[in-house]
Structures are given as structure tokens and as C-alpha cells.
All heavy atoms as an XYZ file, in Angstrom:
874
protein
N      96.621    118.342    105.458
C      96.449    117.268    104.320
C      95.030    117.191    103.891
O      94.057    117.174    104.699
C      96.923    115.963    105.085
C      96.859    114.767    104.125
S      97.610    113.310    104.987
C      96.685    112.138    104.225
N      94.791    117.170    102.536
C      93.525    117.057    102.056
C      92.884    115.637    102.192
O      93.644    114.722    102.245
C      93.471    117.584    100.618
O      94.175    116.631     99.737
N      91.663    115.595    102.178
C      90.957    114.326    102.288
C      90.860    113.567    100.945
O      91.092    114.254     99.974
C      89.480    114.554    102.754
C      89.377    115.048    104.127
C      89.872    114.081    105.213
C      89.720    114.564    106.557
N      90.115    113.582    107.598
N      90.683    112.286    101.036
C      90.562    111.510     99.762
C      89.128    110.912     99.675
O      88.329    110.997    100.626
C      91.605    110.360     99.728
C      93.041    110.922     99.620
C      94.023    109.765     99.695
O      93.676    108.610     99.592
N      95.271    110.147     99.641
N      88.750    110.378     98.582
C      87.447    110.014     98.250
C      87.163    108.570     98.047
O      88.053    107.878     97.455
C      86.939    110.691     96.921
O      87.078    112.132     96.983
C      85.513    110.419     96.611
N      86.172    108.096     98.658
C      85.587    106.778     98.477
C      84.122    106.947     98.054
O      83.395    107.702     98.720
C      85.635    105.843     99.788
C      87.019    105.687    100.348
C      84.903    104.467     99.531
C      87.100    105.129    101.705
N      83.622    106.177     97.051
C      82.363    106.261     96.581
C      81.735    104.873     96.508
O      82.408    103.926     95.952
C      82.154    106.874     95.190
C      82.679    108.399     95.208
C      80.697    106.957     94.775
C      82.780    108.987     93.764
N      80.659    104.607     97.150
C      79.995    103.448     97.132
C      78.863    103.538     96.090
O      77.926    104.429     96.299
C      79.391    103.010     98.441
C      80.548    102.895     99.525
C      78.726    101.625     98.425
C      80.000    102.747    100.940
N      78.778    102.719     94.996
C      77.756    102.854     93.966
C      76.807    101.761     94.318
O      77.181    100.556     94.387
C      78.387    102.642     92.641
C      79.336    103.759     92.201
C      79.806    103.419     90.750
C      80.711    104.462     90.274
N      81.151    104.060     88.867
N      75.544    102.072     94.398
C      74.435    101.138     94.622
C      73.448    101.159     93.526
O      72.782    102.256     93.241
C      73.730    101.387     96.028
C      74.614    101.380     97.213
C      73.930    101.844     98.440
C      75.280    100.016     97.427
N      73.244    100.166     92.819
C      72.240    100.026     91.718
C      70.967     99.477     92.228
O      70.990     98.237     92.690
C      72.763     99.195     90.575
C      72.005     99.245     89.276
O      70.744     99.509     89.470
O      72.448     99.029     88.210
N      69.898    100.195     92.304
C      68.623     99.913     92.868
C      68.157     98.533     92.199
O      67.455     97.632     92.836
C      67.619    100.838     92.754
N      68.417     98.324     90.902
C      67.904     97.102     90.125
C      68.601     95.809     90.746
O      68.086     94.710     90.531
C      68.192     97.246     88.644
C      67.489     98.279     87.975
C      68.019     98.598     86.612
N      69.436     98.844     86.640
C      70.187     99.211     85.588
N      69.570     99.217     84.438
N      71.549     99.543     85.700
N      69.692     95.920     91.441
C      70.537     94.785     91.967
C      70.264     94.568     93.351
O      70.564     93.526     93.936
C      72.024     94.916     91.664
C      72.381     95.128     90.202
C      73.892     95.322     90.141
C      74.326     95.355     88.749
N      75.730     95.732     88.661
N      69.513     95.456     94.078
C      69.365     95.316     95.496
C      68.012     94.618     95.872
O      67.048     94.810     95.069
C      69.330     96.811     96.113
C      70.594     97.477     95.980
S      70.668     99.166     96.417
C      70.284     99.087     98.082
N      68.060     93.886     96.892
C      66.906     93.137     97.300
C      65.809     94.097     97.848
O      64.622     93.864     97.577
C      67.249     92.143     98.410
C      66.391     91.015     98.582
C      66.914     89.851     99.412
O      67.959     89.398     99.034
O      66.282     89.622    100.503
N      66.318     95.151     98.529
C      65.340     96.076     99.146
C      65.913     97.425     98.919
O      66.596     98.017     99.674
C      65.263     95.862    100.660
C      64.418     96.834    101.329
O      63.528     97.448    100.685
N      64.701     97.127    102.633
N      65.603     98.130     97.669
C      66.166     99.382     97.316
C      65.552    100.511     98.091
O      64.891    101.448     97.486
C      65.889     99.538     95.834
C      64.746     98.592     95.613
C      64.774     97.452     96.701
N      65.804    100.565     99.379
C      65.255    101.511    100.297
C      66.214    102.697    100.410
O      67.383    102.660    100.639
C      65.124    100.950    101.751
C      64.373    101.916    102.645
O      64.542    103.060    102.598
O      63.790    101.371    103.647
N      65.759    103.956     99.992
C      66.581    105.195     99.989
C      67.213    105.485    101.342
O      68.188    106.235    101.414
C      65.781    106.363     99.392
C      65.898    106.412     97.988
C      65.082    107.683     97.489
C      67.366    106.688     97.394
N      66.609    105.001    102.465
C      67.164    105.312    103.668
C      68.670    104.770    103.878
O      69.351    105.134    104.784
C      66.416    104.665    104.821
C      65.146    105.498    105.256
O      65.048    106.684    104.760
O      64.330    104.993    105.958
N      69.057    103.945    102.943
C      70.509    103.385    102.944
C      71.497    104.588    102.739
O      72.542    104.437    103.261
C      70.612    102.334    101.864
C      71.799    101.401    102.191
C      70.689    102.958    100.424
C      71.742    100.081    101.539
N      71.042    105.605    102.121
C      71.917    106.815    101.939
C      72.322    107.316    103.286
O      73.297    108.149    103.314
C      71.289    107.784    100.958
C      70.159    108.473    101.484
C      69.624    109.408    100.356
N      68.466    110.202    100.907
C      67.194    110.016    100.674
N      66.864    109.039     99.898
N      66.262    110.880    101.166
N      71.594    107.161    104.296
C      71.938    107.620    105.742
C      72.518    106.411    106.506
O      73.425    106.615    107.299
C      70.701    108.221    106.305
C      70.064    109.367    105.552
C      68.821    109.186    104.986
C      70.749    110.583    105.194
C      68.176    110.147    104.310
C      70.212    111.512    104.466
C      68.946    111.297    103.924
O      68.375    112.319    103.230
N      71.871    105.336    106.490
C      72.176    104.229    107.392
C      73.614    103.715    107.119
O      74.333    103.456    108.098
C      71.197    103.042    107.265
C      69.751    103.381    107.532
C      69.280    102.816    108.883
C      67.796    102.984    108.977
N      67.522    103.703    110.217
N      73.845    103.514    105.898
C      75.298    102.980    105.567
C      76.347    103.895    105.977
O      77.238    103.469    106.697
C      75.210    102.645    103.974
C      76.716    102.035    103.586
C      77.056    100.811    104.337
C      76.444    101.749    101.963
N      76.401    105.186    105.639
C      77.490    106.072    106.060
C      77.503    106.276    107.557
O      78.596    106.233    108.060
C      77.308    107.350    105.382
C      76.000    107.296    104.580
C      75.472    105.898    104.678
N      76.359    106.309    108.232
C      76.400    106.378    109.727
C      77.052    105.221    110.266
O      77.825    105.342    111.296
C      74.900    106.466    110.236
C      74.306    107.759    109.950
O      74.915    108.699    109.461
O      73.019    107.884    110.197
N      76.740    103.977    109.834
C      77.444    102.674    110.262
C      78.881    102.743    109.927
O      79.772    102.348    110.876
C      76.694    101.483    109.744
C      77.221    100.215    110.231
C      76.844     99.984    111.731
N      77.420     98.687    112.062
C      78.043     98.496    113.325
N      78.152     99.522    114.105
N      78.538     97.292    113.555
N      79.296    103.187    108.810
C      80.725    103.266    108.436
C      81.440    104.216    109.446
O      82.509    103.835    109.913
C      80.928    103.654    106.985
C      80.487    102.562    106.035
C      82.431    104.021    106.719
C      80.340    102.919    104.592
N      80.788    105.358    109.719
C      81.427    106.327    110.673
C      81.599    105.656    112.076
O      82.659    105.807    112.779
C      80.565    107.585    110.779
C      80.740    108.490    109.572
C      79.952    109.719    109.796
O      79.352    110.102    110.818
O      79.922    110.591    108.773
N      80.489    104.941    112.446
C      80.594    104.307    113.781
C      81.629    103.271    113.869
O      82.472    103.270    114.743
C      79.262    103.702    114.036
C      79.050    102.967    115.405
C      77.684    102.284    115.509
O      76.760    102.577    114.713
O      77.693    101.446    116.334
N      81.773    102.408    112.896
C      82.689    101.270    112.904
C      84.121    101.728    112.783
O      84.978    101.282    113.395
C      82.329    100.215    111.770
C      83.489     99.297    111.550
C      81.063     99.554    112.203
N      84.353    102.759    112.034
C      85.708    103.285    111.790
C      86.146    104.491    112.732
O      87.085    105.164    112.609
C      85.946    103.846    110.376
O      85.026    105.084    110.113
C      85.557    102.771    109.341
N      85.185    104.624    113.676
C      85.522    105.686    114.712
C      85.736    107.104    113.985
O      86.645    107.783    114.402
C      86.552    105.443    115.704
C      86.195    104.103    116.515
C      87.361    103.700    117.437
C      86.966    102.601    118.307
N      86.268    101.440    117.780
N      84.884    107.331    112.956
C      84.991    108.575    112.202
C      86.311    108.774    111.404
O      86.586    109.850    110.983
C      84.715    109.724    113.049
C      83.290    109.604    113.620
C      82.730    110.933    114.061
C      81.270    110.681    114.715
N      80.481    111.818    114.594
N      87.093    107.757    111.183
C      88.221    107.869    110.205
C      87.710    107.980    108.902
O      88.347    108.530    107.962
C      89.072    106.640    110.393
C      89.913    106.653    111.631
C      91.088    105.584    111.539
N      90.561    104.214    111.152
C      89.879    103.372    111.903
N      89.625    103.636    113.229
N      89.526    102.166    111.442
N      86.462    107.417    108.632
C      85.860    107.530    107.327
C      84.497    108.231    107.642
O      83.653    107.816    108.397
C      85.557    106.222    106.704
C      86.882    105.387    106.481
C      84.848    106.345    105.278
C      86.672    103.927    106.111
N      84.280    109.395    106.785
C      83.120    110.258    107.191
C      82.190    110.410    105.965
O      82.638    110.332    104.843
C      83.600    111.614    107.577
C      84.425    111.730    108.819
S      83.476    111.413    110.283
C      82.403    112.958    110.282
N      80.935    110.539    106.232
C      79.958    110.728    105.199
C      80.306    112.120    104.458
O      80.684    113.125    105.144
C      78.509    110.868    105.925
C      77.409    111.071    104.997
O      77.610    111.079    103.715
O      76.284    111.141    105.433
N      80.122    112.053    103.237
C      80.434    113.253    102.395
C      79.328    113.516    101.363
O      79.551    114.035    100.256
C      81.824    113.229    101.816
C      82.241    114.629    101.405
O      81.827    115.667    101.884
N      83.182    114.602    100.437
N      78.107    113.052    101.708
C      76.951    113.290    100.863
C      76.648    112.084     99.878
O      77.232    111.131     99.902
N      75.672    112.463     99.041
C      75.209    111.407     98.006
C      74.810    112.095     96.737
O      74.472    113.261     96.826
C      74.173    110.414     98.564
C      72.891    111.144     98.754
C      71.793    111.110     97.790
C      72.610    111.820     99.946
C      70.667    111.804     98.019
C      71.413    112.365    100.180
C      70.474    112.487     99.170
O      69.217    113.143     99.333
N      74.718    111.328     95.723
C      74.142    111.876     94.466
C      73.661    110.720     93.569
O      74.094    109.621     93.765
C      75.294    112.628     93.685
C      74.768    113.581     92.555
O      73.451    113.758     92.493
O      75.550    114.206     91.812
N      72.853    111.065     92.653
C      72.335    109.979     91.676
C      73.263    109.964     90.562
O      73.524    111.107     89.900
C      70.906    110.316     91.280
C      69.998    110.119     92.452
C      69.646    111.221     93.209
C      69.540    108.882     92.817
C      68.797    111.060     94.298
C      68.610    108.719     93.954
C      68.342    109.762     94.676
O      67.488    109.669     95.731
N      73.861    108.859     90.209
C      74.837    108.724     89.104
C      74.105    108.395     87.818
O      74.635    108.605     86.772
C      75.867    107.737     89.453
C      76.672    108.047     90.776
C      77.562    106.941     91.143
C      77.485    109.293     90.449
N      72.809    107.853     87.949
C      71.983    107.632     86.852
C      70.626    107.374     87.364
O      70.356    107.621     88.615
C      72.485    106.301     86.172
O      72.136    105.155     86.869
N      69.615    107.016     86.609
C      68.266    106.807     87.001
C      68.170    105.717     88.133
O      67.265    105.714     88.964
C      67.342    106.284     85.913
C      67.127    107.448     84.911
O      67.472    108.679     85.220
O      66.638    107.135     83.830
N      69.127    104.737     88.141
C      69.023    103.645     89.010
C      70.294    103.518     90.046
O      70.217    102.695     90.967
C      68.875    102.301     88.291
O      70.043    102.081     87.452
C      67.604    102.234     87.493
N      71.249    104.264     89.786
C      72.554    104.253     90.593
C      72.704    105.356     91.541
O      72.696    106.500     91.101
C      73.710    103.959     89.779
C      74.955    103.853     90.522
C      73.585    102.753     88.790
N      72.794    105.102     92.898
C      72.987    106.024     93.925
C      74.467    105.916     94.253
O      74.941    104.869     94.338
C      72.146    105.698     95.090
C      72.408    106.480     96.340
C      71.768    108.026     96.072
C      71.636    105.970     97.513
N      75.180    107.043     94.323
C      76.483    107.137     94.851
C      76.519    107.769     96.262
O      76.002    108.821     96.399
N      77.173    107.018     97.162
C      77.478    107.532     98.418
C      78.816    107.971     98.632
O      79.718    107.087     98.518
C      77.005    106.525     99.552
C      75.498    106.121     99.389
C      77.381    107.024    100.968
C      75.025    105.011    100.318
N      79.105    109.227     98.720
C      80.407    109.713     99.011
C      80.904    109.667    100.327
O      80.246    109.982    101.275
C      80.511    111.196     98.447
C      80.934    111.393     96.999
C      82.090    111.889     96.616
C      80.085    111.171     95.877
N      82.051    111.961     95.191
C      80.804    111.518     94.822
C      78.809    110.698     95.737
C      80.262    111.373     93.440
C      78.268    110.571     94.506
C      78.957    110.922     93.306
N      82.195    109.224    100.580
C      82.846    109.161    101.870
C      84.086    109.872    101.676
O      84.845    109.872    100.686
C      83.047    107.785    102.306
C      81.879    106.865    102.396
C      82.161    105.384    102.425
C      80.908    107.274    103.488
N      84.636    110.455    102.832
C      85.950    111.121    102.776
C      86.811    110.418    103.934
O      86.354    110.124    104.955
C      86.003    112.561    102.945
C      85.388    113.161    104.232
C      85.451    114.691    104.284
O      85.451    115.301    103.256
O      85.378    115.101    105.390
N      88.117    110.383    103.684
C      89.052    109.759    104.603
C      90.394    110.226    104.255
O      90.694    110.880    103.212
C      88.989    108.176    104.602
O      89.796    107.681    105.612
C      89.413    107.722    103.175
N      91.358    110.028    105.137
C      92.846    110.357    104.876
C      93.443    109.462    103.822
O      94.257    110.062    103.048
C      93.622    110.301    106.219
C      93.193    111.417    107.162
O      92.683    112.420    106.756
O      93.320    111.214    108.350
N      93.225    108.226    103.761
C      93.786    107.411    102.906
C      92.721    106.451    102.258
O      92.244    105.466    102.945
C      94.904    106.481    103.560
C      96.067    107.346    104.169
C      95.457    105.468    102.458
C      96.925    106.629    105.006
N      92.315    106.700    101.078
C      91.202    106.058    100.440
C      91.406    104.521    100.246
O      90.568    103.684    100.517
C      90.845    106.695     99.086
N      92.639    104.103     99.909
C      92.938    102.692     99.701
C      92.636    101.918    100.927
O      92.072    100.890    100.940
C      94.405    102.587     99.250
C      94.836    101.287     98.793
C      94.759    101.101     97.350
O      94.854    102.054     96.554
O      94.240     99.924     96.970
N      93.177    102.380    102.112
C      92.958    101.692    103.379
C      91.551    101.806    103.783
O      90.933    100.816    104.316
C      93.893    102.376    104.550
C      95.436    102.043    104.233
C      95.770    100.609    104.157
O      95.247     99.807    105.043
O      96.391    100.222    103.151
N      90.992    102.924    103.665
C      89.528    103.158    104.025
C      88.664    102.230    103.238
O      87.690    101.597    103.772
N      88.912    102.021    101.926
C      88.087    101.132    101.157
C      88.085     99.800    101.721
O      87.154     99.102    101.643
C      88.470    101.184     99.718
N      89.299     99.270    102.147
C      89.449     97.931    102.663
C      88.484     97.825    103.864
O      87.786     96.736    104.048
C      90.803     97.577    103.037
C      91.729     97.435    101.871
C      93.153     97.206    102.244
C      94.030     97.192    101.021
N      95.459     97.358    101.458
N      88.440     98.811    104.727
C      87.494     98.770    105.884
C      85.946     98.634    105.434
O      85.266     97.994    105.935
C      87.820    100.027    106.830
C      89.044     99.858    107.512
C      89.219    101.054    108.460
O      88.728    100.992    109.599
O      89.797    102.098    108.093
N      85.638     99.466    104.536
C      84.343     99.463    103.994
C      83.903     98.067    103.479
O      82.862     97.604    103.684
C      84.113    100.659    102.941
C      82.742    100.533    102.319
C      84.273    102.088    103.629
N      84.742     97.541    102.580
C      84.556     96.194    102.024
C      84.348     95.215    103.121
O      83.421     94.344    102.956
C      85.729     95.845    101.123
C      85.720     96.859     99.868
C      85.705     94.369    100.694
C      86.994     96.819     99.060
N      85.235     95.176    104.141
C      85.063     94.255    105.211
C      83.700     94.454    105.926
O      83.101     93.427    106.177
C      86.160     94.357    106.310
C      87.531     93.851    105.742
C      87.361     92.382    105.301
O      86.924     91.502    106.118
O      87.827     92.178    104.210
N      83.269     95.672    106.082
C      81.986     95.834    106.737
C      80.820     95.399    105.858
O      79.907     94.725    106.377
C      81.768     97.419    106.967
C      80.463     97.782    107.617
C      80.316     97.158    109.077
C      80.357     99.314    107.762
N      80.849     95.660    104.529
C      79.697     95.222    103.720
C      79.731     93.693    103.511
O      78.745     93.086    103.187
C      79.560     95.936    102.411
C      80.772     95.636    101.443
C      79.441     97.460    102.653
C      80.603     96.148    100.082
N      80.903     93.050    103.779
C      80.896     91.585    103.712
C      80.302     90.940    104.847
O      79.794     89.824    104.931
C      82.354     91.088    103.545
C      82.870     91.301    102.065
C      84.201     90.781    101.933
C      84.670     90.861    100.476
N      86.107     90.377    100.367
N      80.339     91.774    106.056
C      79.925     91.192    107.415
C      78.460     91.483    107.687
O      77.768     90.692    108.450
C      80.824     91.816    108.547
C      82.164     91.127    108.671
C      82.835     91.485    109.963
C      83.154     92.876    110.165
N      84.139     93.124    111.086
N      78.026     92.695    107.324
C      76.694     93.087    107.696
C      75.821     93.382    106.533
O      76.275     93.746    105.460
C      76.791     94.476    108.494
C      77.647     94.259    109.798
C      77.622     95.619    110.561
O      76.756     96.532    110.337
O      78.526     95.727    111.401
N      74.417     93.169    106.773
C      73.447     93.481    105.801
C      72.916     94.915    106.167
O      72.901     95.352    107.325
C      72.267     92.549    105.744
C      72.687     91.206    105.131
C      71.491     90.427    104.734
C      71.936     89.228    103.976
N      70.754     88.529    103.512
N      72.520     95.669    105.157
C      71.925     97.025    105.367
C      70.542     97.017    104.766
O      70.384     96.837    103.516
C      72.882     98.084    104.701
C      74.208     98.107    105.354
C      75.268     97.289    105.034
C      74.359     98.989    106.482
C      76.470     97.346    105.771
C      75.632     99.084    107.070
C      76.691     98.144    106.694
N      69.573     97.312    105.613
C      68.164     97.328    105.193
C      67.878     96.072    104.323
O      67.309     96.206    103.308
C      67.899     98.648    104.413
C      68.111     99.958    105.305
C      67.976    101.068    104.377
C      67.088    100.013    106.368
N      68.279     94.867    104.859
C      68.071     93.643    104.098
C      68.755     93.416    102.935
O      68.413     92.630    102.099
C      66.550     93.432    104.018
C      65.777     93.424    105.242
C      64.303     93.223    104.967
C      63.523     93.246    106.219
N      62.109     93.650    106.098
N      69.743     94.216    102.600
C      70.574     94.139    101.367
C      71.894     93.595    101.692
O      72.674     94.086    102.570
C      70.789     95.467    100.738
C      69.455     96.022    100.166
O      68.912     95.569     99.237
N      68.923     97.098    100.826
N      72.371     92.592    100.938
C      73.724     92.042    100.912
C      74.502     92.907     99.988
O      74.598     92.488     98.818
C      73.803     90.570    100.707
C      75.171     90.027    100.710
O      76.075     90.777    100.900
O      75.239     88.780    100.513
N      75.134     94.037    100.415
C      75.900     94.882     99.523
C      77.179     94.246     98.953
O      77.631     94.640     97.981
C      76.242     96.163    100.195
C      74.941     96.986    100.666
C      75.301     98.212    101.333
C      73.951     97.176     99.508
N      77.636     93.098     99.643
C      78.863     92.497     99.169
C      78.603     91.868     97.770
O      79.450     91.769     96.920
C      79.386     91.357    100.031
O      78.417     90.334    100.161
N      77.307     91.727     97.364
C      77.025     91.114     96.091
C      76.677     92.191     95.159
O      76.617     91.857     93.842
C      75.810     90.127     96.280
C      76.072     88.957     97.206
C      77.207     88.232     96.773
O      77.327     87.667     95.669
N      78.111     87.865     97.790
N      76.391     93.415     95.554
C      75.836     94.412     94.546
C      76.580     95.618     94.466
O      76.552     96.333     93.516
C      74.309     94.651     94.938
O      74.281     95.165     96.253
C      73.402     93.478     94.767
N      77.291     96.040     95.562
C      77.921     97.453     95.624
C      79.190     97.403     94.712
O      79.799     96.387     94.570
C      78.351     97.780     96.903
N      79.463     98.658     94.206
C      80.741     98.873     93.536
C      81.394     99.996     94.441
O      80.729    100.904     94.875
C      80.570     99.329     92.103
C      80.302     98.342     91.120
C      80.281     98.896     89.664
O      80.890     99.873     89.402
O      79.548     98.339     88.831
N      82.694     99.758     94.538
C      83.405    100.741     95.361
C      84.551    101.332     94.616
O      85.300    100.618     93.967
C      83.867    100.225     96.761
C      82.697     99.769     97.517
C      84.828    101.319     97.507
C      83.099     99.090     98.841
N      84.547    102.631     94.431
C      85.640    103.332     93.713
C      86.333    104.331     94.637
O      85.697    104.821     95.562
C      85.098    104.064     92.403
C      84.505    102.970     91.478
C      84.064    105.204     92.742
N      87.614    104.677     94.296
C      88.302    105.550     95.160
C      89.148    106.559     94.371
O      89.401    106.255     93.101
C      89.291    104.777     96.084
C      90.359    104.020     95.329
C      88.499    103.837     97.050
C      91.501    103.404     96.256
N      89.400    107.664     94.921
C      90.467    108.653     94.344
C      91.280    109.230     95.439
O      90.766    109.436     96.614
C      89.646    109.671     93.625
O      90.500    110.735     93.127
N      92.440    109.691     95.142
C      93.330    110.359     96.089
C      92.888    111.867     96.076
O      93.239    112.644     97.010
C      94.819    110.290     95.639
C      95.391    108.956     95.931
C      94.884    107.793     95.076
O      94.667    108.039     93.822
O      94.751    106.698     95.611
N      91.970    112.309     95.248
C      91.578    113.648     95.168
C      90.355    113.840     96.152
O      89.554    113.006     96.378
C      90.937    113.987     93.676
C      92.053    114.033     92.701
C      91.460    114.253     91.388
C      91.003    115.678     91.163
N      90.396    115.958     89.788
N      90.309    115.059     96.677
C      89.164    115.406     97.561
C      87.943    115.629     96.702
O      87.918    116.311     95.727
C      89.674    116.708     98.346
C      88.660    117.005     99.458
C      89.228    118.070    100.505
O      90.246    118.693    100.158
O      88.577    118.348    101.384
N      86.756    115.120     97.205
C      85.597    115.421     96.516
C      85.554    114.994     95.016
O      85.019    115.712     94.160
C      85.025    116.802     96.643
C      84.797    117.196     98.022
O      84.247    116.463     98.846
N      85.210    118.411     98.492
N      86.215    113.919     94.752
C      86.348    113.508     93.288
C      85.079    113.091     92.751
O      84.185    112.456     93.444
C      87.318    112.349     93.171
N      84.848    113.320     91.432
C      83.679    112.814     90.761
C      83.940    111.350     90.505
O      85.042    110.904     90.413
C      83.449    113.520     89.506
C      83.172    114.997     89.632
C      82.932    115.700     88.369
O      82.300    115.073     87.455
O      83.310    116.901     88.195
N      82.796    110.531     90.329
C      82.793    109.117     90.100
C      83.710    108.775     89.004
O      84.498    107.835     88.931
C      81.409    108.531     89.923
N      83.731    109.525     87.884
C      84.405    109.263     86.706
C      86.028    109.491     86.865
O      86.860    109.043     86.154
C      83.975    110.098     85.479
C      84.190    111.590     85.678
C      83.726    112.304     84.372
C      83.901    113.762     84.496
N      82.685    114.637     84.387
N      86.329    110.133     87.959
C      87.780    110.383     88.309
C      88.296    109.242     89.181
O      89.539    109.329     89.430
C      87.903    111.650     89.025
C      87.396    112.953     88.297
C      87.523    114.162     89.160
O      86.937    114.246     90.286
O      88.237    115.099     88.750
N      87.437    108.405     89.517
C      87.874    107.328     90.546
C      88.194    106.008     89.819
O      87.756    105.749     88.644
C      86.733    107.029     91.490
S      86.381    108.522     92.443
N      88.913    105.073     90.553
C      89.168    103.805     90.024
C      88.554    102.793     90.853
O      88.419    102.881     92.136
C      90.754    103.466     89.970
C      91.514    103.516     91.217
C      92.988    103.198     91.016
N      93.578    103.556     92.257
C      93.845    102.625     93.191
N      93.320    101.394     93.144
N      94.402    102.976     94.359
N      88.053    101.713     90.294
C      87.196    100.757     90.954
C      88.220     99.835     91.666
O      89.195     99.366     91.172
C      86.399     99.919     89.994
C      85.583     98.871     90.544
C      84.593     98.215     89.616
O      84.053     98.914     88.759
N      84.290     96.918     89.816
N      87.751     99.546     93.045
C      88.576     98.580     93.858
C      87.655     97.473     94.315
O      88.281     96.423     94.836
C      89.204     99.341     95.123
C      90.286    100.390     94.687
C      88.113     99.954     95.980
N      86.415     97.568     94.057
C      85.569     96.398     94.460
C      84.291     96.451     93.620
O      83.672     97.553     93.485
C      85.127     96.570     95.959
C      84.330     95.341     96.459
C      84.845     94.236     96.890
C      82.920     95.442     96.425
C      84.081     93.161     97.347
C      82.149     94.429     96.918
C      82.769     93.191     97.317
O      82.074     92.218     97.849
N      83.819     95.393     93.009
C      84.479     94.106     93.113
C      85.796     94.260     92.192
O      85.813     95.061     91.331
C      83.665     93.110     92.496
C      82.545     93.863     91.689
C      82.532     95.290     92.404
N      86.784     93.415     92.506
C      87.995     93.558     91.775
C      87.683     93.294     90.209
O      87.045     92.218     90.060
C      89.086     92.712     92.342
C      89.551     93.104     93.640
C      90.613     92.251     94.353
O      91.380     91.695     93.592
O      90.770     92.194     95.571
N      88.340     94.003     89.441
C      88.135     93.768     88.014
C      89.366     93.225     87.315
O      90.499     93.339     87.774
C      87.597     94.993     87.223
C      88.430     96.216     87.659
C      86.089     95.239     87.573
C      87.991     97.493     86.901
């Protein structure tokens, strides 16, 4: 079974502390909390100010719910991501951001 994609989009302009270490700390914590059901799958710059953190999992819809719960409960490098992050998902493996649909915040 192929993996599905979750992307967390972080806009540096909206973050209290736009520390690039978040590209490692956030996926590491997600892997830990989900017991590696959701795994780090790299990052990329989506624009001059937006960083995308790719995650892979078996079921993106369910995985995104776990990620949303985590960012609502914890701060990352002094950032409340529940107020600034966008989360998009795709059933495709290694999907590009434009191939994904937004699940958080709900639109």
C-alpha cells in the first residue's frame, strides 16, 4: 500500500519565532507522539516566506487529525502553530502542495 501525504505549511510572517529548526523539531515530535505512524518526509520552500513540511502516513485524513490535535496542545519553538499553520493532505504519495486539499484551518 502506498503512503499518503500531509503537508504543514508555515508562514514565517505569521510566526512569533520563525526559527528554521522547526523543520526538524516538529516532524520529530509528530513521529514520537504517533509512534511513527506519521513519518517525516522532508521539507521545501513553497515561497519566500512559506516552509512546507512533508509527512507520510497510511491514511492522511486520520493522520491530519492527530497532527492538528498536537499543534493545538503544544507550542513549538515558542510558536502557537494552531493559530498560524495550514495543513493540506493528499491520498497521493509525495504529493505536491498544489495537489492537496486544505483540512486546517477549515475553510
